[in-house]
C-alpha positions as CSV (number, residue, x, y, z in Angstrom):
1,N,22.9,-23.9,-3.7
2,A,24.6,-25.0,-7.3
3,A,22.8,-28.4,-6.5
4,R,19.5,-26.6,-7.4
5,W,20.7,-26.1,-11.5
6,T,22.0,-29.8,-11.7
7,V,18.4,-30.6,-10.5
8,A,16.9,-29.1,-13.1
9,M,19.1,-29.8,-15.5
10,A,19.0,-33.7,-14.8
11,L,15.5,-34.3,-14.0
12,G,13.8,-31.6,-15.8
13,L,12.0,-30.5,-13.0
14,R,9.6,-27.6,-13.3
15,Q,10.7,-24.3,-10.7
16,G,8.0,-24.6,-8.2
17,E,9.2,-28.5,-7.7
18,V,12.5,-27.8,-7.4
19,L,11.7,-24.7,-4.5
20,G,9.4,-26.8,-2.7
21,L,11.8,-29.6,-1.9
22,C,12.1,-31.1,1.6
23,W,15.1,-33.2,3.0
24,D,12.6,-35.7,3.3
25,D,11.4,-36.0,0.1
26,L,15.2,-37.2,-0.7
27,H,16.3,-40.7,-0.2
28,V,20.4,-39.8,-0.4
29,P,22.3,-43.0,0.5
30,S,25.6,-43.1,2.0
31,D,26.9,-44.9,-0.5
32,V,29.2,-42.7,-2.9
33,A,28.3,-45.1,-6.1
34,S,24.1,-45.3,-5.5
35,E,21.5,-44.0,-6.8
36,G,18.9,-42.1,-4.7
37,T,15.8,-40.9,-5.3
38,L,13.3,-37.6,-5.0
39,T,9.7,-37.7,-4.7
40,V,8.1,-34.7,-5.7
41,R,5.1,-34.2,-3.2
42,R,4.3,-30.3,-3.5
43,Q,5.6,-27.0,-5.4
44,L,6.4,-23.9,-4.1
45,Q,4.4,-20.3,-5.0
46,R,3.9,-16.4,-4.7
47,V,0.2,-16.4,-3.6
48,T,-1.1,-12.7,-3.7
49,W,-1.5,-10.9,-0.5
50,R,-5.6,-10.0,0.5
51,H,-6.2,-6.6,2.8
52,G,-6.7,-7.0,6.3
53,C,-8.3,-3.7,6.6
54,P,-12.1,-3.5,6.0
55,D,-11.8,-0.4,3.5
56,P,-8.6,-1.2,1.5
57,A,-8.7,2.9,0.0
58,K,-8.3,4.2,3.3
59,C,-5.4,1.9,4.1
60,L,-2.7,3.1,5.9
61,T,0.9,1.7,5.3
62,R,3.6,1.5,8.3
63,A,5.0,4.6,6.7
64,G,1.2,6.2,7.6
65,Q,0.9,6.6,3.6
66,P,-1.7,5.6,1.8
67,T,-2.0,2.4,-0.3
68,K,-4.7,0.1,-2.2
69,R,-2.4,-2.8,-2.4
70,A,-2.6,-5.6,-0.4
71,A,0.7,-6.1,-0.3
72,L,1.9,-3.0,2.0
73,C,-1.1,-3.8,4.1
74,P,-0.5,-4.5,7.8
75,Q,-2.9,-5.9,8.1
76,R,-2.3,-8.5,5.2
77,W,-3.2,-12.1,5.2
78,G,-3.3,-15.2,3.0
79,G,0.0,-14.4,1.0
80,G,3.8,-14.7,0.0
81,L,5.3,-18.0,-0.4
82,K,2.9,-20.9,0.0
83,P,3.6,-24.7,-0.6
84,S,0.9,-26.1,-2.8
85,P,-0.3,-29.8,-4.2
86,P,1.4,-31.1,-7.7
87,K,-0.5,-29.4,-10.2
88,S,-1.7,-33.1,-11.9
89,E,-1.7,-36.2,-10.5
90,A,1.1,-37.0,-13.0
91,G,3.0,-34.0,-11.1
92,R,2.9,-36.5,-8.3
93,R,6.3,-39.0,-9.2
94,K,9.2,-40.5,-7.4
95,L,12.3,-40.0,-9.8
96,V,15.3,-41.9,-9.4
97,I,18.9,-39.4,-8.6
98,P,21.8,-40.6,-10.5
99,A,24.7,-41.5,-9.0
100,T,26.5,-38.1,-9.7
101,L,23.6,-36.1,-9.0
102,T,23.1,-38.0,-5.6
103,S,26.7,-37.1,-4.6
104,E,26.2,-33.6,-5.8
105,L,23.0,-33.3,-3.0
106,R,24.9,-35.0,-0.1
107,A,27.5,-32.7,-0.3
108,H,24.9,-30.0,-0.3
109,R,23.3,-31.4,2.8
110,K,26.8,-31.3,4.6
111,E,27.4,-27.9,3.6
112,Q,23.7,-25.9,4.8
113,L,23.8,-28.5,8.0
114,T,27.4,-26.8,8.3
115,E,25.4,-23.2,7.9
116,R,22.2,-24.1,10.0
117,L,24.7,-25.1,12.3
118,A,26.5,-21.4,12.9
119,S,23.2,-19.4,11.9
120,E,21.3,-18.2,14.9
121,V,18.5,-17.4,12.7
122,W,18.1,-20.4,10.6
123,E,14.0,-21.6,10.5
124,P,13.7,-25.5,10.4
125,G,10.9,-25.8,8.1
126,P,8.9,-28.1,7.2
127,S,9.5,-31.8,6.3
128,G,12.9,-32.1,7.4
129,G,13.8,-27.9,6.5
130,W,14.1,-26.8,2.6
131,V,16.4,-28.8,0.5
132,F,17.0,-25.4,-1.3
133,A,17.2,-22.2,1.2
134,D,18.3,-19.0,1.9
135,D,20.7,-18.1,4.6
136,A,18.2,-18.3,7.1
137,G,16.6,-21.3,6.1
138,R,13.8,-20.0,4.4
139,P,12.3,-21.0,0.9
140,I,13.7,-19.4,-1.6
141,D,11.5,-16.8,-3.7
142,P,11.2,-17.7,-7.4
143,R,12.1,-14.2,-8.6
144,A,15.2,-14.3,-6.6
145,D,15.6,-17.6,-8.0
146,N,15.4,-16.0,-11.7
147,R,17.6,-13.3,-11.3
148,A,20.5,-16.1,-9.7
149,F,20.3,-18.2,-12.9
150,K,20.4,-15.0,-14.9
151,D,23.5,-13.5,-13.0
152,L,24.5,-17.1,-13.7
153,C,24.5,-17.2,-17.1
154,R,26.1,-13.7,-17.5
155,S,28.8,-14.9,-15.3
156,A,29.8,-17.7,-17.5
157,G,29.8,-15.6,-20.3
158,L,26.4,-17.1,-21.9
159,P,23.3,-15.5,-23.6
160,E,20.1,-15.0,-21.0
161,R,18.2,-17.4,-20.9
162,R,14.9,-18.7,-19.5
163,L,15.2,-21.0,-16.3
164,H,12.3,-22.8,-17.8
165,D,14.7,-23.7,-20.9
166,L,16.6,-25.9,-18.3
167,R,13.4,-28.0,-18.5
168,H,13.6,-28.1,-22.2
169,S,17.1,-28.9,-22.1
170,A,16.3,-31.9,-19.7
171,A,13.5,-33.0,-21.9
172,T,15.7,-32.8,-25.1
173,M,18.3,-35.2,-23.7
174,M,16.3,-37.8,-22.2
175,L,14.9,-38.3,-25.9
176,D,18.5,-37.5,-27.4
177,S,19.7,-40.5,-24.8
178,D,16.8,-42.5,-26.4
179,V,14.4,-42.7,-23.7
180,D,11.2,-43.7,-24.3
181,L,8.0,-41.5,-24.2
182,K,6.5,-42.5,-21.5
183,T,9.0,-42.5,-19.1
184,A,10.5,-38.8,-20.6
185,G,6.6,-38.2,-19.5
186,H,7.1,-39.4,-16.4
187,M,10.1,-38.0,-15.0
188,L,8.7,-35.2,-16.8
189,G,5.5,-34.6,-14.6
190,H,3.5,-34.6,-17.7
191,S,-0.2,-36.0,-17.6
192,R,-0.6,-36.6,-21.9
193,V,1.9,-38.2,-24.3
194,A,1.2,-35.3,-26.2
195,Q,2.9,-33.0,-24.0
196,T,6.1,-35.3,-24.8
197,E,5.5,-35.4,-27.5
198,R,6.7,-31.9,-28.8
199,Y,10.0,-33.0,-28.5
200,Q,9.5,-35.1,-31.1
201,H,11.8,-33.1,-33.5
202,V,14.7,-34.5,-31.5
203,L,13.7,-38.3,-32.6
204,A,13.1,-36.8,-36.3
205,D,16.6,-35.3,-35.8
206,R,18.1,-38.6,-34.7
207,K,15.9,-40.5,-37.4
208,S,17.8,-38.7,-39.9
209,V,20.9,-39.4,-38.5
210,A,20.2,-43.3,-38.5
211,A,19.2,-42.6,-42.2
212,A,22.3,-41.1,-43.4
213,R,24.7,-43.5,-41.4
214,I,22.8,-46.6,-43.3
215,D,22.8,-44.8,-46.6
216,Q,26.8,-44.3,-46.0
217,A,27.1,-48.3,-45.2
218,L,25.3,-49.6,-47.8
219,F,26.0,-47.1,-50.6
220,G,29.0,-45.2,-50.1
221,Q,31.3,-47.7,-51.4
222,R,29.1,-48.0,-54.9
223,R,29.0,-44.5,-55.0
224,R,32.7,-43.9,-54.6
225,Q,33.0,-46.0,-57.5
226,S,30.6,-44.5,-59.6
């Protein structure tokens, strides 16, 4: 699932949006030089289990021990990993995938298909299957996803970061690459421009650099002469 991190870094998707992607949400052309498209239609979330026992205080687990935790109830219901609609209408969006990322997703799909054909327990999943799945075809637990990212940081010899920092990095790179606020906000799924304006420090830094270069171009020679 290496492409999982590239998607977050290149497109700035939220964790639940990345883990909620299904193959029917992607258009990955066979032409290696072409860009693809990705449509965010859902997010994957962990929902708290509810007790199925009439008296939770007297609930018995499979080990025969009493518990008040609904997650351990043998008759639990309604919990686990569940797909849900995006947080807002702005969260429903269609994005163009850079050609390099499209190629990486194409390779990921072939690798996953090989694993799927070799597996005896692979679960097909909805809408063509999960783009990023575990070794049985099931969706990836957000907690396991967080652990995998921290392991990746350590193996690379880098300080541990929050997984959500990839989204901040993506936003910073968009603005640093002269993507306007409205377009960047659409890509990030922001419902208000004010949410994207939190990254205005990037633009301020660029303005400072531009001012310094203009100063050097216009007045550099005068300074040297003085």
